[in-house]
BAVOGU-553754 format. One record per residue (C-alpha): residue in three letters; x, y, z. Coordinates in steps of 0.02 Angstrom, whole numbers, plus 32768, in hexadecimal, padded with zeros to 4 digits. Layout:
N
ALAXYZ
...
//
This chain:
618
UNK4022B7888A0D
UNK3FA6B75A8A93
UNK3FD2B69F8A79
UNK408AB6C88A9A
UNK4062B72B8B3B
UNK3FDFB6A78B75
UNK405EB6228B5D
UNK40EBB6768BB4
UNK4072B6A38C47
UNK403AB5EB8C56
UNK40F3B5B38C4E
UNK412AB6298CD4
UNK4096B5FF8D45
UNK40AEB53F8D2A
UNK416DB5518D4E
UNK414CB5B28DEB
UNK40D2B5348E2E
UNK413EB49C8DF1
UNK40B3B45A8D87
UNK4125B4368CF2
UNK41A0B3A98CF7
UNK423BB3AE8C89
UNK41F4B3418BFD
UNK415AB3AD8BF2
UNK41BEB4478BE0
UNK422BB3FA8B60
UNK41A0B3F38AE0
UNK4148B4978B06
UNK4194B5138A88
UNK4231B4CF8A3C
UNK4258B42089FD
UNK4304B3D88A0B
UNK431DB37D8964
UNK4373B2DB894F
UNK4418B2A88911
UNK4442B224888E
UNK4441B17E88EA
UNK44DAB10E88DD
UNK4539B184886A
UNK45EAB1C0888E
UNK45E7B278884E
UNK469AB2A98878
UNK4693B2F987CE
UNK473EB34B87DF
UNK47A1B3858747
UNK4838B31F8710
UNK489FB3BD8722
UNK485FB3E587D2
UNK48DDB3C0885B
UNK4898B34F88E4
UNK48F8B349898A
UNK48CAB3298A3F
UNK48C0B3E28A73
UNK4896B41B8B1E
UNK47E6B4648B2F
UNK47EAB5198B5B
UNK4752B5438BC6
UNK46EBB5D58B92
UNK46D3B65B8C0C
UNK4636B6628C72
UNK45B8B6E18C25
UNK4582B7688C9B
UNK44CAB77C8CA0
UNK4455B7FD8CE8
UNK43DDB7718D1F
UNK43C9B7628DD4
UNK4412B6C88E26
UNK439CB65D8E8D
UNK43D4B6158F37
UNK43EBB55E8F2F
UNK4378B4EC8F8B
UNK43B5B4638FFD
UNK439DB3E18F77
UNK43F5B4418EF0
UNK44B0B4518EC8
UNK4511B4D98F27
UNK452AB53B8E86
UNK449CB5B48E6B
UNK4438B5A48DCE
UNK43ECB6418D84
UNK4330B65D8D8A
UNK42CEB6468CEE
UNK42C6B6E78C8A
UNK421EB71A8C49
UNK4269B7AC8BE9
UNK42EAB73D8B8E
UNK4265B6BF8B61
UNK41EBB74A8B1B
UNK427BB7A08ABD
UNK42ADB6F88A6D
UNK41FCB6D08A3B
UNK41DFB77889ED
UNK427DB772898A
UNK4255B6CD893A
UNK419CB6C58941
UNK4150B771896A
UNK40D1B7C288FD
UNK410EB838886F
UNK40F3B8DC88C9
UNK415EB8AC895B
UNK41E2B86C88DF
UNK41E4B9148884
UNK41FCB96A892A
UNK428CB8F3895B
UNK42E2B91488B1
UNK42D0B9D188C7
UNK431BB9C78972
UNK43A5B9478954
UNK43C6B96088A0
UNK4388B8E8881C
UNK43F5B85587E5
UNK444AB8768742
UNK440CB82586A6
UNK446BB7928660
UNK44FBB7D485FE
UNK44FBB7DE853E
UNK4578B82284BF
UNK455DB8B58453
UNK4557B84083B8
UNK44B0B7E983A2
UNK44FBB76D8329
UNK456EB71F83AE
UNK4554B66783CD
UNK4515B63F8480
UNK45BDB5F484B1
UNK4619B6928485
UNK45ADB6FC84FB
UNK4626B6DE858C
UNK46DBB6A68599
UNK4766B6E4852C
UNK4793B6F98475
UNK4851B6D78464
UNK48ADB73B83E3
UNK4958B6F583BD
UNK49D0B77A836D
UNK496BB80183C0
UNK49E9B88B8393
UNK49EEB86482DC
UNK498EB8D48254
UNK48F7B861824E
UNK4907B81B8303
UNK48FCB8C3835C
UNK4866B8F682EC
UNK4807B8508318
UNK482CB87A83D5
UNK47E3B92D83C9
UNK4748B8F78362
UNK4720B86983D9
UNK4729B8D28470
UNK46BAB9558420
UNK463EB8C583FF
UNK463CB89984B4
UNK46AAB7FE84B1
UNK4727B7D58534
UNK47D2B7CC84D8
UNK4874B7788518
UNK4901B7C184AD
UNK499AB751849D
UNK4A42B7A18468
UNK4AFDB77F8477
UNK4B1AB83184B8
UNK4AA9B8608547
UNK4AE4B91C854E
UNK4ABFB92C8495
UNK4A13B8DC84A7
UNK49EDB9548539
UNK4A1FB9E984D2
UNK49BBB9BA8438
UNK491CB971848F
UNK4912B9C98539
UNK495EBA718527
UNK49FBBA328585
UNK4994BA0D861F
UNK4966B96A866F
UNK48B3B939863C
UNK4830B96486BE
UNK47F3B8B186C7
UNK473CB8E886B2
UNK46BFB9068626
UNK46ADB9AE85EB
UNK4619BA21861D
UNK45EABA258560
UNK45D6B9688557
UNK4684B9498511
UNK46D9B8A78542
UNK4760B88085BA
UNK4815B87F857F
UNK4895B80285C4
UNK4944B80D8587
UNK49BBB7708593
UNK4A6CB75A8557
UNK4AA0B6BB850A
UNK4B10B67C847B
UNK4AB3B6058412
UNK4B4EB5AC83D7
UNK4B64B5728484
UNK4ADCB4F184BA
UNK4B03B5048576
UNK4ACBB5BA8571
UNK4A1BB58B852F
UNK49DEB55C85D8
UNK4928B529860C
UNK4906B5D68656
UNK4925B62A85AD
UNK4895B5C28566
UNK4824B5C58600
UNK4778B5F385C5
UNK47ABB60B8511
UNK471BB5EA8492
UNK4770B62483F4
UNK481FB64183B5
UNK4857B6B8832F
UNK4908B68382F1
UNK4950B72882A8
UNK4A06B6FF82D2
UNK4A8AB7038244
UNK4B43B7058230
UNK4B7CB7BA8226
UNK4BADB7EA8174
UNK4BE1B89E8163
UNK4C33B90B80DC
UNK4CE9B92180ED
UNK4D21B9C28146
UNK4C6FB9E58183
UNK4C51BA688208
UNK4C19BA3F82B9
UNK4B65BA6D8293
UNK4B75B9FB81FC
UNK4B3DBA7E8178
UNK4B77BA1980E4
UNK4B19B97D8122
UNK4A76B9D38147
UNK4A6DBA3D80A3
UNK4A42B9968049
UNK4A4EB9D77F94
UNK4B07B9E97F62
UNK4B75B9507F6E
UNK4C11B9497FD6
UNK4C8BB8B97FE2
UNK4C50B8558079
UNK4CB0B7FE8103
UNK4C73B781817D
UNK4C84B7A38238
UNK4C3DB6FD8279
UNK4C50B6488239
UNK4BB2B62181D9
UNK4BB8B56C820A
UNK4BB4B59382C2
UNK4B2AB61382BD
UNK4AB8B5EB8226
UNK4AC0B52F823C
UNK4AF7B4F582E6
UNK4AAFB58D8343
UNK4A05B57082F2
UNK4A0DB4B5831F
UNK4A2CB4E283D0
UNK499CB55683D4
UNK491AB4DB8392
UNK495DB4518400
UNK494AB4B9849A
UNK48A0B4FC8462
UNK4866B44A844A
UNK48ADB41084F4
UNK487AB4AB8562
UNK47EBB5068502
UNK4741B5008541
UNK46C4B52184BD
UNK464BB49D84F9
UNK462DB501859B
UNK45B6B59485BB
UNK45BBB5F3865B
UNK4518B61886B2
UNK4558B6708746
UNK460AB69F8770
UNK46A0B71287A0
UNK46C5B74E86F2
UNK46A6B80B8701
UNK4625B804867F
UNK45C2B78286F4
UNK45F5B7BD87A2
UNK455AB82287BF
UNK44F3B781879B
UNK450EB744884E
UNK448FB7C8887B
UNK440CB74D883A
UNK4434B6DE88C8
UNK4403B6E58980
UNK4416B6818A1F
UNK4388B6068A3F
UNK439BB5AA8AE8
UNK4331B5428B58
UNK42F2B5E18BAC
UNK425BB5D58B39
UNK4223B5378B97
UNK425AB5698C45
UNK430FB53C8C3A
UNK43A2B5948C88
UNK4430B5838C07
UNK4482B6258BC3
UNK44D4B63F8B1E
UNK4522B6D48ABE
UNK453DB6E88A07
UNK45D0B75D89E5
UNK45C8B7948934
UNK4665B8018939
UNK46F8B78D8960
UNK4787B79A88E5
UNK4805B71B88B5
UNK48B7B76D88CA
UNK4900B6FB8841
UNK487EB72D87B4
UNK4827B7C587F6
UNK477FB77487D2
UNK46F2B77A884F
UNK46A3B6DF889D
UNK4615B6B8890D
UNK4642B68789C4
UNK45B9B6208A15
UNK45DBB6078ACB
UNK458CB6048B7B
UNK454EB5898BF9
UNK44D8B4F28BDB
UNK447AB4B58C75
UNK4418B4148C7D
UNK4397B44B8CFF
UNK42F0B47B8CB1
UNK4339B46E8C02
UNK43E2B43F8BBB
UNK43FAB4918B16
UNK4445B5318AC7
UNK4440B55A8A10
UNK444AB5EB8994
UNK43D4B5EF8900
UNK43ABB65D8869
UNK4303B6B6885C
UNK429EB67B87CF
UNK4300B6988727
UNK42B0B6F8869C
UNK42B9B6B38620
UNK42D3B6088664
UNK4375B5A68634
UNK4369B52C85A0
UNK43F0B4A385D2
UNK43ADB4188562
UNK443FB42784E9
UNK44C4B40E856E
UNK4506B37185C9
UNK451BB3B38678
UNK4537B43A86F8
UNK45EAB46C8724
UNK461CB4BF87C5
UNK46C8B50D87F3
UNK46D5B51588AC
UNK4742B50C8948
UNK46E7B49F89BD
UNK46E9B46B8A71
UNK46D3B3AC8A6A
UNK4613B3AE8A72
UNK45A0B36489F6
UNK452EB3E389A1
UNK448BB3D88941
UNK4474B42C889D
UNK43BEB44E887D
UNK436BB48A87DF
UNK42B3B4AE87CC
UNK4249B4A5872B
UNK41BDB507877A
UNK41A8B5B287C2
UNK414FB574885D
UNK41A9B5888906
UNK4198B4D3893F
UNK418AB4798894
UNK41DFB3D7886C
UNK4293B3E88847
UNK4325B39887E9
UNK43B1B36B8863
UNK4467B3228867
UNK44E3B32288E9
UNK459DB34588E1
UNK462CB330895D
UNK46AAB3C18974
UNK475DB3AB89AE
UNK479DB3F68A4F
UNK4810B48B8A28
UNK48A4B4D58A6D
UNK48EBB5858A69
UNK4909B5B989B1
UNK48BAB51B896B
UNK488CB51D88B3
UNK47DAB517886F
UNK479AB4688848
UNK4720B43F87B3
UNK4688B3DB87E1
UNK461FB3968751
UNK4565B357876D
UNK4521B30486D0
UNK446AB33686B5
UNK4443B27786B5
UNK4478B278876B
UNK43E7B2E8879E
UNK4350B29887F3
UNK42A7B2DC87FB
UNK4275B2F788B3
UNK41EDB3458921
UNK4246B39089B5
UNK42B0B30289F6
UNK4255B274899E
UNK426BB22C88F3
UNK41CEB243888E
UNK416BB1A68861
UNK4157B1DE87AB
UNK4213B1FA878C
UNK4220B17A8705
UNK417FB1AB86B3
UNK41A9B26286AD
UNK4264B2788688
UNK42ADB3278692
UNK42BDB38A85EE
UNK4327B41D8639
UNK42D3B48F85B8
UNK4290B50B863A
UNK42FEB51D86D2
UNK42B3B5A28740
UNK432DB5A187D4
UNK43CBB5558810
UNK43FAB53188C0
UNK4494B4F28920
UNK446DB4A089CB
UNK44CAB45B8A5F
UNK4449B3E98ABC
UNK4454B35A8B35
UNK43CFB2FF8AD7
UNK43EDB2A48A2F
UNK434CB25189F1
UNK42CAB1CB8A22
UNK42F7B1D78AD7
UNK43B3B1C48AC6
UNK4431B2378B18
UNK44BDB2958ABC
UNK455AB22D8AE4
UNK45D2B2C68AC7
UNK456CB3468B27
UNK45BCB39E8BB9
UNK455EB40C8C2F
UNK45B0B4B38C54
UNK4617B52B8BEE
UNK461AB5118B32
UNK4665B56F8AA2
UNK4649B55889E9
UNK469BB5CB896F
UNK4654B5CB88BA
UNK46B7B60C8829
UNK4633B5EE87A5
UNK45AAB57F876D
UNK459FB54686B9
UNK454EB4C1864B
UNK45BDB45B85D9
UNK45B0B3E58540
UNK462BB37B84E1
UNK46BFB3EB84BF
UNK46E6B4058407
UNK4769B4868430
UNK4769B5408408
UNK4745B5798357
UNK47E1B5AE82FE
UNK47EEB63A827B
UNK489DB63F822D
UNK48E1B6D381C9
UNK495AB685814F
UNK4990B6CA80A5
UNK495BB6BB7FF1
UNK49E1B6677F87
UNK4A0FB5D87FFF
UNK49F7B5537F7D
UNK4A43B5B07EE8
UNK4B01B59B7EF5
UNK4B2EB50F7E7D
UNK4A7FB4FF7E2E
UNK4A86B4C87D81
UNK4A68B5477CFA
UNK4A76B5D77D73
UNK4AD2B6787D39
UNK4B1EB6AD7DDA
UNK4B49B75B7D92
UNK4A92B7817D86
UNK4A72B7467E3C
UNK4A8FB7A97EDD
UNK4B44B7B57F10
UNK4B34B73A7FA3
UNK4B19B6AF7F1E
UNK4BC5B6C77EC5
UNK4C19B6F37F68
UNK4BD2B65E7FCA
UNK4C75B6017FD6
UNK4CDEB69A800D
UNK4C58B6C1808F
UNK4C73B61F80E3
UNK4BEFB5BD8081
UNK4B71B62D80DC
UNK4AD7B5FE8076
UNK4B00B5458082
UNK4AFDB5588140
UNK4A62B5BB813F
UNK4A0DB53080DB
UNK4A4EB4AE815C
UNK4A01B51D81E7
UNK495AB51F818B
UNK4967B45D8181
UNK4982B45A8240
UNK48DCB4B88254
UNK4882B45381D6
UNK48BBB3B08228
UNK489BB3DE82D7
UNK47E1B3A782DB
UNK47B3B4558321
UNK472DB4BF82BD
UNK478FB530824F
UNK4792B5B481C8
UNK4835B5E7816A
UNK4835B68F8118
UNK48BCB6B78098
UNK48C9B772807E
UNK492AB7B77FE5
UNK49A6B83F8004
UNK497AB89D80A5
UNK4971B95E809C
UNK494EB9EB8116
UNK48AEBA2880C7
UNK47FEBA448111
UNK4788B9B4810C
UNK46ECB9B680A8
UNK4727B9A27FFA
UNK46CEB9147F93
UNK471CB8687FAB
UNK4735B7D37F3E
UNK4741B7227F83
UNK479EB6897F2F
UNK47C2B5D97F54
UNK4854B5717F0D
UNK48DBB5F97F29
UNK48D4B6567E89
UNK48A3B7087EA7
UNK491CB7997EC5
UNK4911B84B7EF5
UNK490AB8AC7F95
UNK4890B8B18028
UNK487DB92480C4
UNK48B3B8DE816C
UNK4816B92C81B3
UNK47ABB8D18138
UNK4802B82B8160
UNK47E0B84C821B
UNK4728B86481F9
UNK4722B7CA818A
UNK4778B75E820B
UNK46FAB7958294
UNK4669B7708219
UNK46B1B6C481F4
UNK46A6B69B82AD
UNK45ECB6B782AB
UNK45C8B6498219
UNK45C8B58B823E
UNK45B4B5668180
UNK4665B5A88169
UNK46B0B52381D7
UNK472AB4B88174
UNK473FB53980EB
UNK47DEB58680A9
UNK47D5B6218038
UNK4830B6B97FF3
UNK47F5B7758001
UNK482AB80B7FA1
UNK47EAB8B87F7E
UNK478DB8D57ED8
UNK47EAB9767EB7
UNK488CB9757E55
UNK492DB9697EBD
UNK495EBA227E8D
UNK48B5BA717EBD
UNK48AFBAA27F74
UNK4800BA907FC3
UNK47ABBB218018
UNK470EBB008074
UNK4672BB738042
UNK4643BC0180B2
UNK45B3BBA180FB
UNK4620BB128125
UNK463EBA6980CD
UNK45B5B9E380CC
UNK45D0B93E8119
UNK45F1B8B78093
UNK4560B83D8061
UNK45B0B7A880B9
UNK451DB7378086
UNK4548B7507FD1
UNK4603B75E7FE8
UNK4618B6BF804E
UNK4580B6598019
UNK45CBB5EF7F96
UNK466BB5AF7FED
UNK468BB4F97FEE
UNK46E9B48C806E
UNK478DB4398048
UNK47CAB4AF7FBA
UNK487AB4DB7FE2
UNK48DCB4EE7F3F
UNK494CB45B7F71
UNK492AB3FC7ED7
UNK49D7B4287E99
UNK4A52B3F77F24
UNK4AE5B46F7F39
UNK4B95B4347F49
UNK4BCBB4037FF4
UNK4C63B45F8043
UNK4CEDB3F08082
UNK4CC6B419813B
UNK4C0BB40B812E
UNK4BFCB37E81B1
//
């Protein structure tokens, strides 16, 4: 602490007596790292609109700092005096001793911890973003929605009928748009008809990391009541009727979903900081860091409470005035992250911003020290107009250079960055690039950078897909099969619009999509409590019943098990069809999924006996 006060006292005295020139001040406390020389890092997404918008100037920030009277050799516009208070406050925030940091956290409120779901088994890339549930108002789909929300996942529920989805999933009210106080996830309800590709727009799949395909053509008992009592009782058989065309829903609809998921999904991206409600408080980890720490007069403000009217999500608004005299940079930076971020498995850093035409630096530090060497890349932003869309800027990790302040280090080639321990991240607007060069896109005066989120990305394999299909899809027409001993859907397949055939074709669309997938084929679905012992089969031979609740649990479990990717299997309850399961007084035990799912093999589908092809199968 004495070192901090001594340094500031020396700085203030030197500035007062004009003993420090600009170059000396530039290297006193804070280095301005370099950019990647000769690299064009436009980095915009292919989907981001690029147009010559007019730059909207940010409003001047009002400051309590006293304004100095200009001397005859200075410009007419007054320049604020250097603020010892701001410099001290900044240094204590980033580099003060622990006792002062504890006081600051007690006074201002400690930054929130990085968000986690309530499920410790969740893969890292599912800790943020959304899980999309297609067919969210169906018997299995709505249970998956409810269970995922309770486990802390953010869920996007997709349904044809929005009012029905609101009634079933949100008590008839619009979702709050925030996470629950109990740690439950955020619910987002979207309306779309999967049989119409044009309704599966990119915004439906934005941030989607996994997809549950629970959609199915509606088959209902004849003369069923509005509450579908005959359908949900699940034991007694009633003559069925098909409401939808199975070809449209079970085949073409599923094809549309996996195609859109592959095109628009973002499983290869993990948000570090962003406007998702589960991450919004993370902006508290950031603070302004301007040239005031070296005697400069620039002023910036980080507003963490801005809200995008289109999405309702918060974003960080970094704006103010950058002045060349006595400095020439503004920035905002995280405090030291604990634990540090391990980015070694990723390909780059991704920013979603609305810019102002300036070139900014992105700085990462592999050490805790205040003025350590840093890893730096630069990125150009597009001037924006009123209502302009967000642009996506990608910075490959290979584009970051090791620097000391504004100079490339001599040992850069001998000591390549590993990105295994990133202790802080910083975004900076500086008139300096590196090695004595100036920033060609730097503009003194007002600036404004709005940041929606900061992510890391790797090669996009597309979201994981868990499909709920049906047992029996390969049995119609199978040689030697006694259809009278099979479930009714087998012998009624043709009269039901070849429903099992089209379900199989929907499965094939999932298997051929190159997306990581698991296909689950439940036997006859019933409205019974979950928890009964289960049996798993492959090859499409088993028959019986299974609880919708148990299938929902199994589907979520499959999402957490990479070893199940590429598998297709059937599931049924081990109890006889006529025996209704009642959970014990103490509650049912969770299945031993390791034993239950451990022996599954990839590529087993039961298609070794091809079924007859209907005339309109094209």
